[in-house]
C-alpha positions, -999 to 999 in steps of 0.1 A, spaced: 118 -181 45 119 -213 25 116 -207 -13 93 -237 -14 66 -215 1 66 -195 -31 54 -207 -65 57 -192 -100 34 -162 -107 49 -145 -137 70 -156 -167 92 -134 -189 99 -149 -223 124 -139 -250 112 -153 -283 96 -186 -275 118 -193 -245 109 -185 -208 140 -165 -197 130 -155 -162 104 -165 -136 90 -144 -107 78 -164 -77 52 -153 -51 25 -162 -27 -11 -150 -25 -39 -150 1 -75 -140 -4 -96 -138 28 -131 -126 36 -142 -105 66 -151 -136 85 -115 -148 83 -122 -175 58 -95 -183 33 -112 -179 -1 -84 -184 -25 -46 -187 -25 -15 -195 -45 18 -207 -30 16 -205 8 -9 -181 24 11 -185 56 42 -168 43 54 -143 70 68 -111 55 68 -74 61 39 -53 48 62 -23 44 41 6 31 10 -16 27 7 -11 65 0 26 62 -38 25 64 -35 4 96 -9 28 110 -33 57 105 -62 39 121 -56 48 158 -52 85 149 -85 86 130 -103 64 155 -94 87 183 -107 118 166 -76 132 149 -95 141 117 -121 161 137 -96 177 161 -75 191 132 -103 195 107 -86 173 82 -102 168 47 -105 134 30 -76 143 7 -54 149 38 -65 116 54 -57 99 21 -22 114 21 -16 102 57 -22 67 43 -1 72 12 32 65 -5 30 97 -25 54 106 -53 64 140 -40 46 163 -64 40 199 -56 4 190 -48 15 163 -24 39 187 -7 12 213 -4 -12 188 12 14 177 37 21 213 46 -17 219 51 -19 190 76 12 203 94 -3 238 96 -36 225 110 -19 201 135 10 223 147 36 200 132 69 213 118 86 197 88 117 195 111 97 172 134 97 144 107 122 116 112 115 99 78 147 112 61 150 127 27 150 115 -9 142 131 -43 106 131 -54 96 97 -69 78 116 -97 104 120 -123 92 153 -138 90 169 -103 125 156 -95 138 172 -127 120 205 -120 136 206 -85 171 200 -100 165 226 -127 158 253 -102 184 241 -77 159 232 -50 172 206 -25 145 180 -15 133 182 21 114 156 43 80 168 29 89 153 -5 96 119 11 70 94 1 62 86 38 59 123 49 22 120 52 24 90 75 50 106 97 31 139 98 1 118 110 21 101 137 35 134 150 0 150 149 -13 120 169 14 124 195 6 161 198 -31 152 201 -24 128 230 2 151 247 30 126 242 67 136 236 78 130 201 111 146 193 146 131 194 153 151 226 127 130 244 112 96 233 110 99 195 77 90 179 93 63 158 106 44 187 90 9 189 82 16 226 66 50 220 29 51 231 16 57 196 36 29 182 23 6 208 -12 17 200 -6 11 163 7 -24 169 -22 -32 192 -47 -19 166 -30 -38 138 -30 -70 158 -68 -67 165 -76 -59 128 -56 -90 117 -69 -113 144 -35 -118 159 -18 -117 193 9 -91 199 34 -120 202 25 -131 166 38 -99 151 74 -95 141 86 -59 142 114 -44 121 125 -9 110 111 4 77 130 24 51 115 56 67 127 45 102 92 38 116 84 4 129 69 -21 105 52 -55 108 57 -90 94 27 -113 96 13 -142 76 -2 -130 42 -36 -145 52 -36 -123 84 -29 -91 65 -56 -101 40 -81 -105 68 -72 -70 81 -79 -56 47 -112 -74 44 -123 -59 78 -110 -25 68 -134 -26 37 -162 -43 57 -159 -32 93 -195 -42 102 -183 -66 129 -161 -40 146 -170 -16 174 -187 15 162 -158 39 167 -134 16 148 -159 9 121 -164 46 115 -126 52 114 -122 23 88 -149 39 67 -132 73 69 -99 59 57 -113 37 29 -136 64 16 -108 90 17 -84 67 -2 -109 56 -28 -121 92 -34 -86 106 -37 -64 80 -54 -40 107 -66 -31 113 -30 -24 76 -23 3 74 -50 4 100 -77 11 103 -114 21 69 -129 15 51 -97 -2 17 -100 -23 21 -68 -36 54 -82 -44 41 -117 -60 9 -103 -83 28 -80 -92 53 -107 -101 26 -132 -122 5 -107 -140 35 -93 -146 25 -57 -145 -13 -61 -110 -19 -50 -87 -3 -24 -50 -7 -33 -18 -1 -13 16 -13 -24 47 -17 -4 84 -21 -10 100 -54 -19 71 -67 -40 43 -65 -14 7 -55 -22 -26 -54 -5 -60 -48 -20 -94 -46 -5 -125 -55 -25 -155 -36 -14 -188 -54 -5 -210 -57 -36 -180 -52 -60 -187 -84 -79 -225 -81 -77 -253 -76 -52 -244 -93 -20 -209 -102 -29 -186 -101 2 -157 -79 10 -123 -95 3 -88 -88 15 -59 -97 -8 -23 -98 2 6 -111 -19 44 -110 -20 67 -112 -50 96 -133 -35 125 -115 -52 112 -81 -42 101 -72 -78 131 -52 -88 123 -22 -111 143 -36 -141 111 -43 -160 91 -12 -150 91 0 -186 100 36 -176 70 43 -155 72 66 -125 62 38 -102 94 27 -83 83 -10 -83 88 -35 -111 63 -51 -135 54 -83 -115 35 -67 -87 9 -48 -109 7 -77 -134 -1 -102 -106 -25 -78 -89 -46 -74 -121 -45 -112 -128 -58 -119 -92 -87 -94 -98 -94 -110 -132 -96 -145 -117 -119 -133 -89 -142 -116 -115 -137 -82 -99 -124 -65 -130 -143 -62 -163 -130 -60 -199 -133 -22 -201 -113 -18 -168 -87 -43 -181 -83 -22 -212 -77 9 -191 -50 -9 -172 -34 -26 -202 0 -9 -196 2 -28 -163 -10 -63 -173 -19 -90 -172 0 -95 -205 28 -72 -214 48 -68 -246 85 -65 -239 106 -43 -261 143 -36 -264 159 -1 -265 150 2 -303 114 -7 -294 117 -40 -312 93 -66 -298 115 -93 -281 92 -111 -257 63 -112 -233 55 -109 -196 25 -129 -185 9 -146 -154 15 -183 -149 -7 -191 -119 -42 -203 -111 -57 -194 -77 -68 -224 -57 -103 -221 -41 -117 -233 -9 
């Protein structure tokens, strides 16, 4: 991807000198697929990573998975999550598995320590080894196995594994994702995610369109519209399941109280869905997708539990500010994330600033 498709989005200064610059591209699209605002190139093609999870859950929910297994909204939210591996998250994954007849050993996501630092420390202190249910993608994988069981498909390594790009549920997920984003199957680039499931690379504006339709599914068939509403309402009502303590997605959704759906992904990717009416009576739903070109390394994360760096949340808040989605009280609640951050050294001496350096272009 040409670097020329990305433009500066965040400066980091030391004293009066700009020391580092993060680049990115942004697309804001409405539910009629009209490009509303942008920065850089809205046509940048890049992987959604974990931002794809609500779309990956959609066929399961649309085909009655929540009803078949009596899933609660909290459990639906966890299937769409990148959770931080707390005891509550683990218990919720186990509840889904118990209801759906899924075993932890069925999951092919791998293993990593909990992303929540205090939980990881507690496990170490009691000598407990992390298992797949602590993985941030265990909800998504449990949902995929549950869907394969619902449809009567094979799903283990002994047969055709559910994470294979040619497995029937992965083909359904790709087809559904293409339809939501207004794309042909041939337009979607497929790669392997960090959790070993297939993942999709599409233009930012296409992903943003998918988010706008997820938040305003009024033009979709009734069954899909109902599934979109189940997913968005579950995530908005249970932000602690979508991320967890110190997660930007969780804190943003808590602060904005139903106005904005948020789902971050690895390598500096973020999607947000603005609900209809969030900016005032009659305001349209909006989908927002952006990418920090350098992957937003966590070197400036200021010690938060969120595994991403500072650029992604700072840019997200500034986009919402420029779109008039976020008010001063909400900005104050999210001040630890942006849009202007005080940078300190290890002695807590003020040494610089992190701040946005872009202005959205409007149609």
